[in-house]
Structure formats: C-alpha cells, structure tokens
N, C-alpha and C positions, 0 to 999 in steps of 0.2 A: 516361401509361401506363408510361414507363420507371421512374418513381418507385414505382409500384405493384409492378412486378416486383422492384425492389431490396428493397422492404419484405418481399415474400414470400420472397426468398432469405435475407434477414437472419433472418426468423422461422424458416425451416427449419433454418438453421445454429445458432441459439441455443435452439431448442426443447428438445433433450435436456438442456442445462444448466439451463434454467429449470424443467423438470419435476423434475430431481434436487433442486434447491434447494427447490421447492415441497413435495416429499415429505419432506425432512429438516429443514426449519426451520418451526416453527409460526408462523402468521400472527397475531401478538398484537393486530392491529387488529380482529380479529373477537371478539365477546363470549365465544365458547367458549374462546379461547386467551389472554384478557387476563391471567390469573394466571401465565402462562408467559413473561413478558417477559424474565426473566433467562436462561431456557433459549434463547430466540431470540437474545439477545445473545451468549451463549457459543458457540452453534452457528454464528452468523454470523462470529464472530471465528475459529473453527476453520477455516471454509471460506476466509476471507481468508488465513489462514496457509498453508493447503494451496495455494491459487492462487499466493501469493507464492513458495512453495518451487519450484513448477513454473516460474514465470516466471524466477526466478534461475537455475535449472538449465538452462533452454533458452537463456538469454542466455549462460551460461558455455559451453555446448556450441557455440553459434554463434560466440562469440568465439574459442574454441580452434580451431575449424574454419577460420576466416578469419585466424588468427594475430594477433588483437587482444588485448592484455593485459587481465586482469580489471579492473584499476583504471580503464582507459579505458571499458570496457563498463559498469562500475558507475556512473561519473560521468555518462556520456552517456545511455545507454538506460534504465537502471533509475531513475536520479534524475529524468530527464525524464518517464518514464512515471508516476512517483508524484507529481511536482510539477505536472504539467499540470492534473489535476482540481482541485487546490488553487488554482491560478492562475485557472482558469475561475470557481470559486466566488467568489474575491476580486473578479474583474472584475464579476460579476453584482451583488454587494452594493455595490461602489463606484458602479456606475451607478445604483443605487437611492438614492444619497446617503449611504451608510453607510461612509465611508472609514475610520473608526476600526475598524470590524468587519473590513474587508478587511486592514488592517495587522495586527490581532490574529490573524486566521486565518493570515497568512503566517508570523508569528513563532511562534505557538502550535503549528502543525503540525510545524515543525522541532524545537522543544523537545520535543514529545511523541515524535517519531521518535528523538531522541537519548536521552532519559531512559528511555523504555519499550522502544523498538526495540533499543537496545543494553543497557540496564540489566537487563532481565528475562532475556535469554539468558545474560549474564555472571553474574548472580546465581544462576541455576539451575546453571550450570557450577561455580561455587565453593561452592555450598551443598548441591546434590543429587547431581550427577554425580560430581564429584571433590572432596569436602569439603576445604576448606583450601587448595585449589590457587590459582594465580594465572592471570590471563588475559593472554596475550601479545598486544599490540596492534600491528599493522603500521601505523605512522603515516606511511608515505611520502607519501600523498596527503592527510593530515589538514590541513596548513597550507593547501593549495590549496582543499580543501573548505570550510574555515572562511572563507577569503577570499571564496569564491563566495557563501556564506550571508550574510556581512556586506554584500557588494556588492548582493545582491538586496533586502536590507532597506532 
C-alpha cells in the first residue's frame, strides 16, 4: 500500500513535466511521426540543455547561499549527478557480460563531454558571439579533474 501511494505522489509531481514534453516533442516511434526523428532529436537536445542550465543555476545559487565554492559544487554535485546514470548503465551491461561495452561507455561519455560539452560553446563564442576572440580557461581544478577521470578509468 505504501508503495502505491509513493507511485501516485511521484506521478502527480512529474505529470506536468511529462505533459509538457509530450506536447513539445513528437513521438517518432509512432508511424505518423516516423519522418520527424531529427526534430525529435533536436527538441530533446534543447530540453536537455534547458534542464542542464537550470540545474547548474540552482547548484550555483545553493553553493553561494551555503558558502561553498563553485569548483567544489561542480566537481561533487554536478559531476556526480551526470556520472551516476552512466555508471548505472555501465553496471547493467557489465552484469550482462558486456564488460568491453561498460568500459567503452565510461570512456566515451567523458570524451563526448569534453569534446562537445566544451568544444561547441567555445567554438560558438569564438566564431559567432565574438569572432576571433579567445576563451580564457580557469584551469585551477583541471589537473584534479583529469586525475579523477584517469583514476575512474
């Protein structure tokens, strides 16, 4: 009975978000929307970008309120929040006997984050927003982050 109540509460809390996504992203698994798979991909990516922006904003506000530096908040909360789903996916495929796929997922997701997650915004900054400019990189925590990445691999 308690589990049923928790599922109802979860459904009530997530319903507005699910309805919004249902209305704005075509379901390309249905025959009517099959040809719109690229639109589904682009809209899904835009929603993820919007959710990520709000997540970073809220973590920054919380860190500022509690007096925790942005670097610590980024390494602990944001990195953990984005790495836990990858870790769970790797554990699932490793349990299925696909260890090489688990290692590939671990390395590949981080390489994608670095090349696309950093490369695209930096490229837009130097080519579109302020043509010919350079991007200043605050590398205080870079060595620590790379050591953590290599240690996890």
